[in-house]
mmCIF file of the N, C-alpha and C atoms, coordinates in Angstrom:
data_MODEL
# 
_entry.id   MODEL 
# 
loop_
_atom_site.group_PDB 
_atom_site.id 
_atom_site.type_symbol 
_atom_site.label_atom_id 
_atom_site.label_alt_id 
_atom_site.label_comp_id 
_atom_site.label_asym_id 
_atom_site.label_entity_id 
_atom_site.label_seq_id 
_atom_site.pdbx_PDB_ins_code 
_atom_site.Cartn_x 
_atom_site.Cartn_y 
_atom_site.Cartn_z 
_atom_site.occupancy 
_atom_site.B_iso_or_equiv 
_atom_site.pdbx_formal_charge 
_atom_site.auth_seq_id 
_atom_site.auth_comp_id 
_atom_site.auth_asym_id 
_atom_site.auth_atom_id 
_atom_site.pdbx_PDB_model_num 
ATOM 1   N N  . MET A 1 1  ? 26.015  -0.377 8.655   1.00 0.00 ? 1  MET A N  1 
ATOM 2   C CA . MET A 1 1  ? 25.193  -0.394 9.848   1.00 0.00 ? 1  MET A CA 1 
ATOM 3   C C  . MET A 1 1  ? 24.054  0.600  9.672   1.00 0.00 ? 1  MET A C  1 
ATOM 4   N N  . LYS A 1 2  ? 22.886  0.180  10.053  1.00 0.00 ? 2  LYS A N  1 
ATOM 5   C CA . LYS A 1 2  ? 21.730  1.064  9.971   1.00 0.00 ? 2  LYS A CA 1 
ATOM 6   C C  . LYS A 1 2  ? 21.463  1.678  11.342  1.00 0.00 ? 2  LYS A C  1 
ATOM 7   N N  . HIS A 1 3  ? 21.139  2.945  11.337  1.00 0.00 ? 3  HIS A N  1 
ATOM 8   C CA . HIS A 1 3  ? 20.779  3.632  12.566  1.00 0.00 ? 3  HIS A CA 1 
ATOM 9   C C  . HIS A 1 3  ? 19.279  3.878  12.550  1.00 0.00 ? 3  HIS A C  1 
ATOM 10  N N  . LEU A 1 4  ? 18.613  3.462  13.592  1.00 0.00 ? 4  LEU A N  1 
ATOM 11  C CA . LEU A 1 4  ? 17.168  3.602  13.676  1.00 0.00 ? 4  LEU A CA 1 
ATOM 12  C C  . LEU A 1 4  ? 16.813  4.580  14.782  1.00 0.00 ? 4  LEU A C  1 
ATOM 13  N N  . THR A 1 5  ? 15.860  5.423  14.535  1.00 0.00 ? 5  THR A N  1 
ATOM 14  C CA . THR A 1 5  ? 15.373  6.355  15.539  1.00 0.00 ? 5  THR A CA 1 
ATOM 15  C C  . THR A 1 5  ? 13.891  6.117  15.721  1.00 0.00 ? 5  THR A C  1 
ATOM 16  N N  . ARG A 1 6  ? 13.493  5.943  16.931  1.00 0.00 ? 6  ARG A N  1 
ATOM 17  C CA . ARG A 1 6  ? 12.071  5.755  17.213  1.00 0.00 ? 6  ARG A CA 1 
ATOM 18  C C  . ARG A 1 6  ? 11.423  7.129  17.297  1.00 0.00 ? 6  ARG A C  1 
ATOM 19  N N  . ILE A 1 7  ? 10.415  7.360  16.476  1.00 0.00 ? 7  ILE A N  1 
ATOM 20  C CA . ILE A 1 7  ? 9.776   8.666  16.420  1.00 0.00 ? 7  ILE A CA 1 
ATOM 21  C C  . ILE A 1 7  ? 8.633   8.742  17.423  1.00 0.00 ? 7  ILE A C  1 
ATOM 22  N N  . SER A 1 8  ? 7.850   7.692  17.529  1.00 0.00 ? 8  SER A N  1 
ATOM 23  C CA . SER A 1 8  ? 6.753   7.686  18.492  1.00 0.00 ? 8  SER A CA 1 
ATOM 24  C C  . SER A 1 8  ? 6.554   6.281  19.019  1.00 0.00 ? 8  SER A C  1 
ATOM 25  N N  . LYS A 1 9  ? 5.841   6.188  20.112  1.00 0.00 ? 9  LYS A N  1 
ATOM 26  C CA . LYS A 1 9  ? 5.561   4.886  20.703  1.00 0.00 ? 9  LYS A CA 1 
ATOM 27  C C  . LYS A 1 9  ? 4.278   4.288  20.160  1.00 0.00 ? 9  LYS A C  1 
ATOM 28  N N  . GLN A 1 10 ? 3.518   5.058  19.394  1.00 0.00 ? 10 GLN A N  1 
ATOM 29  C CA . GLN A 1 10 ? 2.268   4.573  18.840  1.00 0.00 ? 10 GLN A CA 1 
ATOM 30  C C  . GLN A 1 10 ? 2.507   3.904  17.491  1.00 0.00 ? 10 GLN A C  1 
ATOM 31  N N  . GLY A 1 11 ? 1.751   2.866  17.259  1.00 0.00 ? 11 GLY A N  1 
ATOM 32  C CA . GLY A 1 11 ? 1.785   2.203  15.954  1.00 0.00 ? 11 GLY A CA 1 
ATOM 33  C C  . GLY A 1 11 ? 0.892   2.953  14.986  1.00 0.00 ? 11 GLY A C  1 
ATOM 34  N N  . PRO A 1 12 ? 0.896   2.555  13.723  1.00 0.00 ? 12 PRO A N  1 
ATOM 35  C CA . PRO A 1 12 ? 0.019   3.207  12.755  1.00 0.00 ? 12 PRO A CA 1 
ATOM 36  C C  . PRO A 1 12 ? -1.454  2.946  13.080  1.00 0.00 ? 12 PRO A C  1 
ATOM 37  N N  . ALA A 1 13 ? -2.294  3.905  12.776  1.00 0.00 ? 13 ALA A N  1 
ATOM 38  C CA . ALA A 1 13 ? -3.728  3.782  13.041  1.00 0.00 ? 13 ALA A CA 1 
ATOM 39  C C  . ALA A 1 13 ? -4.351  2.767  12.084  1.00 0.00 ? 13 ALA A C  1 
ATOM 40  N N  . GLN A 1 14 ? -5.361  2.082  12.557  1.00 0.00 ? 14 GLN A N  1 
ATOM 41  C CA . GLN A 1 14 ? -6.078  1.124  11.735  1.00 0.00 ? 14 GLN A CA 1 
ATOM 42  C C  . GLN A 1 14 ? -7.003  1.861  10.768  1.00 0.00 ? 14 GLN A C  1 
ATOM 43  N N  . ALA A 1 15 ? -7.160  1.328  9.584   1.00 0.00 ? 15 ALA A N  1 
ATOM 44  C CA . ALA A 1 15 ? -8.068  1.920  8.601   1.00 0.00 ? 15 ALA A CA 1 
ATOM 45  C C  . ALA A 1 15 ? -9.507  1.599  8.974   1.00 0.00 ? 15 ALA A C  1 
ATOM 46  N N  . ALA A 1 16 ? -10.400 2.505  8.621   1.00 0.00 ? 16 ALA A N  1 
ATOM 47  C CA . ALA A 1 16 ? -11.823 2.269  8.846   1.00 0.00 ? 16 ALA A CA 1 
ATOM 48  C C  . ALA A 1 16 ? -12.305 1.221  7.843   1.00 0.00 ? 16 ALA A C  1 
ATOM 49  N N  . THR A 1 17 ? -13.456 0.650  8.123   1.00 0.00 ? 17 THR A N  1 
ATOM 50  C CA . THR A 1 17 ? -14.001 -0.396 7.250   1.00 0.00 ? 17 THR A CA 1 
ATOM 51  C C  . THR A 1 17 ? -14.234 0.113  5.838   1.00 0.00 ? 17 THR A C  1 
ATOM 52  N N  . TRP A 1 18 ? -14.739 1.335  5.703   1.00 0.00 ? 18 TRP A N  1 
ATOM 53  C CA . TRP A 1 18 ? -15.007 1.867  4.368   1.00 0.00 ? 18 TRP A CA 1 
ATOM 54  C C  . TRP A 1 18 ? -13.703 2.116  3.608   1.00 0.00 ? 18 TRP A C  1 
ATOM 55  N N  . GLN A 1 19 ? -12.628 2.473  4.320   1.00 0.00 ? 19 GLN A N  1 
ATOM 56  C CA . GLN A 1 19 ? -11.339 2.671  3.658   1.00 0.00 ? 19 GLN A CA 1 
ATOM 57  C C  . GLN A 1 19 ? -10.791 1.354  3.136   1.00 0.00 ? 19 GLN A C  1 
ATOM 58  N N  . ASP A 1 20 ? -10.925 0.303  3.926   1.00 0.00 ? 20 ASP A N  1 
ATOM 59  C CA . ASP A 1 20 ? -10.500 -1.023 3.466   1.00 0.00 ? 20 ASP A CA 1 
ATOM 60  C C  . ASP A 1 20 ? -11.312 -1.462 2.256   1.00 0.00 ? 20 ASP A C  1 
ATOM 61  N N  . SER A 1 21 ? -12.606 -1.162 2.274   1.00 0.00 ? 21 SER A N  1 
ATOM 62  C CA . SER A 1 21 ? -13.471 -1.538 1.151   1.00 0.00 ? 21 SER A CA 1 
ATOM 63  C C  . SER A 1 21 ? -13.082 -0.798 -0.124  1.00 0.00 ? 21 SER A C  1 
ATOM 64  N N  . VAL A 1 22 ? -12.802 0.490  -0.008  1.00 0.00 ? 22 VAL A N  1 
ATOM 65  C CA . VAL A 1 22 ? -12.387 1.278  -1.172  1.00 0.00 ? 22 VAL A CA 1 
ATOM 66  C C  . VAL A 1 22 ? -11.083 0.737  -1.736  1.00 0.00 ? 22 VAL A C  1 
ATOM 67  N N  . CYS A 1 23 ? -10.131 0.439  -0.872  1.00 0.00 ? 23 CYS A N  1 
ATOM 68  C CA . CYS A 1 23 ? -8.846  -0.090 -1.338  1.00 0.00 ? 23 CYS A CA 1 
ATOM 69  C C  . CYS A 1 23 ? -9.012  -1.458 -1.998  1.00 0.00 ? 23 CYS A C  1 
ATOM 70  N N  . LEU A 1 24 ? -9.885  -2.280 -1.462  1.00 0.00 ? 24 LEU A N  1 
ATOM 71  C CA . LEU A 1 24 ? -10.129 -3.593 -2.055  1.00 0.00 ? 24 LEU A CA 1 
ATOM 72  C C  . LEU A 1 24 ? -10.716 -3.456 -3.455  1.00 0.00 ? 24 LEU A C  1 
ATOM 73  N N  . VAL A 1 25 ? -11.697 -2.578 -3.612  1.00 0.00 ? 25 VAL A N  1 
ATOM 74  C CA . VAL A 1 25 ? -12.336 -2.376 -4.918  1.00 0.00 ? 25 VAL A CA 1 
ATOM 75  C C  . VAL A 1 25 ? -11.340 -1.794 -5.918  1.00 0.00 ? 25 VAL A C  1 
ATOM 76  N N  . VAL A 1 26 ? -10.556 -0.804 -5.489  1.00 0.00 ? 26 VAL A N  1 
ATOM 77  C CA . VAL A 1 26 ? -9.577  -0.169 -6.376  1.00 0.00 ? 26 VAL A CA 1 
ATOM 78  C C  . VAL A 1 26 ? -8.528  -1.191 -6.821  1.00 0.00 ? 26 VAL A C  1 
ATOM 79  N N  . THR A 1 27 ? -8.050  -2.003 -5.893  1.00 0.00 ? 27 THR A N  1 
ATOM 80  C CA . THR A 1 27 ? -7.045  -3.011 -6.223  1.00 0.00 ? 27 THR A CA 1 
ATOM 81  C C  . THR A 1 27 ? -7.609  -4.034 -7.207  1.00 0.00 ? 27 THR A C  1 
ATOM 82  N N  . MET A 1 28 ? -8.841  -4.471 -6.981  1.00 0.00 ? 28 MET A N  1 
ATOM 83  C CA . MET A 1 28 ? -9.457  -5.439 -7.894  1.00 0.00 ? 28 MET A CA 1 
ATOM 84  C C  . MET A 1 28 ? -9.643  -4.840 -9.285  1.00 0.00 ? 28 MET A C  1 
ATOM 85  N N  . LEU A 1 29 ? -10.120 -3.593 -9.360  1.00 0.00 ? 29 LEU A N  1 
ATOM 86  C CA . LEU A 1 29 ? -10.304 -2.956 -10.669 1.00 0.00 ? 29 LEU A CA 1 
ATOM 87  C C  . LEU A 1 29 ? -8.967  -2.785 -11.401 1.00 0.00 ? 29 LEU A C  1 
ATOM 88  N N  . ALA A 1 30 ? -7.930  -2.377 -10.678 1.00 0.00 ? 30 ALA A N  1 
ATOM 89  C CA . ALA A 1 30 ? -6.613  -2.203 -11.292 1.00 0.00 ? 30 ALA A CA 1 
ATOM 90  C C  . ALA A 1 30 ? -6.072  -3.539 -11.800 1.00 0.00 ? 30 ALA A C  1 
ATOM 91  N N  . GLU A 1 31 ? -6.273  -4.617 -11.031 1.00 0.00 ? 31 GLU A N  1 
ATOM 92  C CA . GLU A 1 31 ? -5.804  -5.945 -11.447 1.00 0.00 ? 31 GLU A CA 1 
ATOM 93  C C  . GLU A 1 31 ? -6.559  -6.439 -12.675 1.00 0.00 ? 31 GLU A C  1 
ATOM 94  N N  . VAL A 1 32 ? -7.876  -6.271 -12.695 1.00 0.00 ? 32 VAL A N  1 
ATOM 95  C CA . VAL A 1 32 ? -8.678  -6.724 -13.839 1.00 0.00 ? 32 VAL A CA 1 
ATOM 96  C C  . VAL A 1 32 ? -8.297  -5.933 -15.085 1.00 0.00 ? 32 VAL A C  1 
ATOM 97  N N  . LEU A 1 33 ? -8.168  -4.626 -14.937 1.00 0.00 ? 33 LEU A N  1 
ATOM 98  C CA . LEU A 1 33 ? -7.791  -3.796 -16.079 1.00 0.00 ? 33 LEU A CA 1 
ATOM 99  C C  . LEU A 1 33 ? -6.399  -4.157 -16.585 1.00 0.00 ? 33 LEU A C  1 
ATOM 100 N N  . GLY A 1 34 ? -5.469  -4.415 -15.669 1.00 0.00 ? 34 GLY A N  1 
ATOM 101 C CA . GLY A 1 34 ? -4.128  -4.850 -16.060 1.00 0.00 ? 34 GLY A CA 1 
ATOM 102 C C  . GLY A 1 34 ? -4.144  -6.202 -16.746 1.00 0.00 ? 34 GLY A C  1 
ATOM 103 N N  . PHE A 1 35 ? -5.002  -7.118 -16.282 1.00 0.00 ? 35 PHE A N  1 
ATOM 104 C CA . PHE A 1 35 ? -5.124  -8.435 -16.908 1.00 0.00 ? 35 PHE A CA 1 
ATOM 105 C C  . PHE A 1 35 ? -5.631  -8.319 -18.342 1.00 0.00 ? 35 PHE A C  1 
ATOM 106 N N  . LEU A 1 36 ? -6.499  -7.340 -18.570 1.00 0.00 ? 36 LEU A N  1 
ATOM 107 C CA . LEU A 1 36 ? -7.042  -7.139 -19.920 1.00 0.00 ? 36 LEU A CA 1 
ATOM 108 C C  . LEU A 1 36 ? -6.094  -6.356 -20.826 1.00 0.00 ? 36 LEU A C  1 
ATOM 109 N N  . GLY A 1 37 ? -4.937  -5.956 -20.290 1.00 0.00 ? 37 GLY A N  1 
ATOM 110 C CA . GLY A 1 37 ? -3.931  -5.292 -21.111 1.00 0.00 ? 37 GLY A CA 1 
ATOM 111 C C  . GLY A 1 37 ? -3.979  -3.779 -21.064 1.00 0.00 ? 37 GLY A C  1 
ATOM 112 N N  . GLY A 1 38 ? -4.705  -3.212 -20.124 1.00 0.00 ? 38 GLY A N  1 
ATOM 113 C CA . GLY A 1 38 ? -4.785  -1.757 -20.029 1.00 0.00 ? 38 GLY A CA 1 
ATOM 114 C C  . GLY A 1 38 ? -4.365  -1.270 -18.661 1.00 0.00 ? 38 GLY A C  1 
ATOM 115 N N  . GLU A 1 39 ? -4.425  0.021  -18.492 1.00 0.00 ? 39 GLU A N  1 
ATOM 116 C CA . GLU A 1 39 ? -4.146  0.603  -17.190 1.00 0.00 ? 39 GLU A CA 1 
ATOM 117 C C  . GLU A 1 39 ? -4.807  1.978  -17.114 1.00 0.00 ? 39 GLU A C  1 
ATOM 118 N N  . SER A 1 40 ? -5.094  2.389  -15.911 1.00 0.00 ? 40 SER A N  1 
ATOM 119 C CA . SER A 1 40 ? -5.709  3.678  -15.675 1.00 0.00 ? 40 SER A CA 1 
ATOM 120 C C  . SER A 1 40 ? -4.827  4.440  -14.698 1.00 0.00 ? 40 SER A C  1 
ATOM 121 N N  . PRO A 1 41 ? -4.384  5.636  -15.046 1.00 0.00 ? 41 PRO A N  1 
ATOM 122 C CA . PRO A 1 41 ? -3.512  6.387  -14.147 1.00 0.00 ? 41 PRO A CA 1 
ATOM 123 C C  . PRO A 1 41 ? -4.146  6.639  -12.776 1.00 0.00 ? 41 PRO A C  1 
ATOM 124 N N  . ILE A 1 42 ? -5.438  6.920  -12.731 1.00 0.00 ? 42 ILE A N  1 
ATOM 125 C CA . ILE A 1 42 ? -6.076  7.192  -11.446 1.00 0.00 ? 42 ILE A CA 1 
ATOM 126 C C  . ILE A 1 42 ? -6.161  5.922  -10.601 1.00 0.00 ? 42 ILE A C  1 
ATOM 127 N N  . LEU A 1 43 ? -6.437  4.776  -11.236 1.00 0.00 ? 43 LEU A N  1 
ATOM 128 C CA . LEU A 1 43 ? -6.469  3.521  -10.483 1.00 0.00 ? 43 LEU A CA 1 
ATOM 129 C C  . LEU A 1 43 ? -5.082  3.135  -9.987  1.00 0.00 ? 43 LEU A C  1 
ATOM 130 N N  . LEU A 1 44 ? -4.071  3.344  -10.806 1.00 0.00 ? 44 LEU A N  1 
ATOM 131 C CA . LEU A 1 44 ? -2.701  3.056  -10.371 1.00 0.00 ? 44 LEU A CA 1 
ATOM 132 C C  . LEU A 1 44 ? -2.289  3.952  -9.207  1.00 0.00 ? 44 LEU A C  1 
ATOM 133 N N  . TYR A 1 45 ? -2.683  5.224  -9.267  1.00 0.00 ? 45 TYR A N  1 
ATOM 134 C CA . TYR A 1 45 ? -2.376  6.161  -8.193  1.00 0.00 ? 45 TYR A CA 1 
ATOM 135 C C  . TYR A 1 45 ? -3.066  5.739  -6.893  1.00 0.00 ? 45 TYR A C  1 
ATOM 136 N N  . LEU A 1 46 ? -4.359  5.429  -6.981  1.00 0.00 ? 46 LEU A N  1 
ATOM 137 C CA . LEU A 1 46 ? -5.104  5.034  -5.791  1.00 0.00 ? 46 LEU A CA 1 
ATOM 138 C C  . LEU A 1 46 ? -4.607  3.706  -5.243  1.00 0.00 ? 46 LEU A C  1 
ATOM 139 N N  . ASP A 1 47 ? -4.260  2.771  -6.118  1.00 0.00 ? 47 ASP A N  1 
ATOM 140 C CA . ASP A 1 47 ? -3.726  1.485  -5.683  1.00 0.00 ? 47 ASP A CA 1 
ATOM 141 C C  . ASP A 1 47 ? -2.394  1.679  -4.969  1.00 0.00 ? 47 ASP A C  1 
ATOM 142 N N  . ASP A 1 48 ? -1.579  2.598  -5.458  1.00 0.00 ? 48 ASP A N  1 
ATOM 143 C CA . ASP A 1 48 ? -0.308  2.895  -4.813  1.00 0.00 ? 48 ASP A CA 1 
ATOM 144 C C  . ASP A 1 48 ? -0.520  3.497  -3.425  1.00 0.00 ? 48 ASP A C  1 
ATOM 145 N N  . LYS A 1 49 ? -1.546  4.316  -3.264  1.00 0.00 ? 49 LYS A N  1 
ATOM 146 C CA . LYS A 1 49 ? -1.833  4.927  -1.970  1.00 0.00 ? 49 LYS A CA 1 
ATOM 147 C C  . LYS A 1 49 ? -2.371  3.900  -0.981  1.00 0.00 ? 49 LYS A C  1 
ATOM 148 N N  . CYS A 1 50 ? -2.953  2.830  -1.469  1.00 0.00 ? 50 CYS A N  1 
ATOM 149 C CA . CYS A 1 50 ? -3.480  1.787  -0.587  1.00 0.00 ? 50 CYS A CA 1 
ATOM 150 C C  . CYS A 1 50 ? -2.399  0.812  -0.138  1.00 0.00 ? 50 CYS A C  1 
ATOM 151 N N  . THR A 1 51 ? -1.278  0.787  -0.818  1.00 0.00 ? 51 THR A N  1 
ATOM 152 C CA . THR A 1 51 ? -0.198  -0.141 -0.494  1.00 0.00 ? 51 THR A CA 1 
ATOM 153 C C  . THR A 1 51 ? 0.587   0.377  0.700   1.00 0.00 ? 51 THR A C  1 
ATOM 154 N N  . ILE A 1 52 ? 0.706   -0.437 1.730   1.00 0.00 ? 52 ILE A N  1 
ATOM 155 C CA . ILE A 1 52 ? 1.454   -0.064 2.929   1.00 0.00 ? 52 ILE A CA 1 
ATOM 156 C C  . ILE A 1 52 ? 2.912   -0.447 2.715   1.00 0.00 ? 52 ILE A C  1 
ATOM 157 N N  . PRO A 1 53 ? 3.818   0.541  2.782   1.00 0.00 ? 53 PRO A N  1 
ATOM 158 C CA . PRO A 1 53 ? 5.235   0.219  2.576   1.00 0.00 ? 53 PRO A CA 1 
ATOM 159 C C  . PRO A 1 53 ? 5.794   -0.629 3.714   1.00 0.00 ? 53 PRO A C  1 
ATOM 160 N N  . GLN A 1 54 ? 6.660   -1.546 3.377   1.00 0.00 ? 54 GLN A N  1 
ATOM 161 C CA . GLN A 1 54 ? 7.308   -2.408 4.360   1.00 0.00 ? 54 GLN A CA 1 
ATOM 162 C C  . GLN A 1 54 ? 8.735   -1.919 4.580   1.00 0.00 ? 54 GLN A C  1 
ATOM 163 N N  . PRO A 1 55 ? 9.269   -2.096 5.780   1.00 0.00 ? 55 PRO A N  1 
ATOM 164 C CA . PRO A 1 55 ? 10.654  -1.691 6.019   1.00 0.00 ? 55 PRO A CA 1 
ATOM 165 C C  . PRO A 1 55 ? 11.611  -2.512 5.161   1.00 0.00 ? 55 PRO A C  1 
ATOM 166 N N  . ASN A 1 56 ? 12.736  -1.909 4.837   1.00 0.00 ? 56 ASN A N  1 
ATOM 167 C CA . ASN A 1 56 ? 13.740  -2.612 4.030   1.00 0.00 ? 56 ASN A CA 1 
ATOM 168 C C  . ASN A 1 56 ? 14.319  -3.760 4.817   1.00 0.00 ? 56 ASN A C  1 
ATOM 169 N N  . ASP A 1 57 ? 14.332  -4.918 4.209   1.00 0.00 ? 57 ASP A N  1 
ATOM 170 C CA . ASP A 1 57 ? 14.897  -6.096 4.828   1.00 0.00 ? 57 ASP A CA 1 
ATOM 171 C C  . ASP A 1 57 ? 15.918  -6.693 3.875   1.00 0.00 ? 57 ASP A C  1 
ATOM 172 N N  . THR A 1 58 ? 17.181  -6.382 4.105   1.00 0.00 ? 58 THR A N  1 
ATOM 173 C CA . THR A 1 58 ? 18.222  -6.849 3.203   1.00 0.00 ? 58 THR A CA 1 
ATOM 174 C C  . THR A 1 58 ? 18.771  -8.202 3.610   1.00 0.00 ? 58 THR A C  1 
ATOM 175 N N  . GLY A 1 59 ? 18.394  -8.670 4.810   1.00 0.00 ? 59 GLY A N  1 
ATOM 176 C CA . GLY A 1 59 ? 18.888  -9.953 5.271   1.00 0.00 ? 59 GLY A CA 1 
ATOM 177 C C  . GLY A 1 59 ? 20.278  -9.870 5.890   1.00 0.00 ? 59 GLY A C  1 
ATOM 178 N N  . GLN A 1 60 ? 20.821  -8.681 5.960   1.00 0.00 ? 60 GLN A N  1 
ATOM 179 C CA . GLN A 1 60 ? 22.137  -8.494 6.562   1.00 0.00 ? 60 GLN A CA 1 
ATOM 180 C C  . GLN A 1 60 ? 21.965  -7.963 7.976   1.00 0.00 ? 60 GLN A C  1 
ATOM 181 N N  . GLY A 1 61 ? 22.778  -8.429 8.895   1.00 0.00 ? 61 GLY A N  1 
ATOM 182 C CA . GLY A 1 61 ? 22.621  -8.055 10.301  1.00 0.00 ? 61 GLY A CA 1 
ATOM 183 C C  . GLY A 1 61 ? 23.507  -7.008 10.734  1.00 0.00 ? 61 GLY A C  1 
# 
């Protein structure tokens, strides 16, 4: 059984337009570089920071 605690009644804040643009560019660059067989630690780090974590969904009730 999972126990959930509500910390606040507010949802997460929306990202500004420029933040969405930066994340889009970083994600595209990381994907293109990965497609070409390489990787960049800074792009991987920034791409990870742009990824919004999802709650665990195990499918069990």
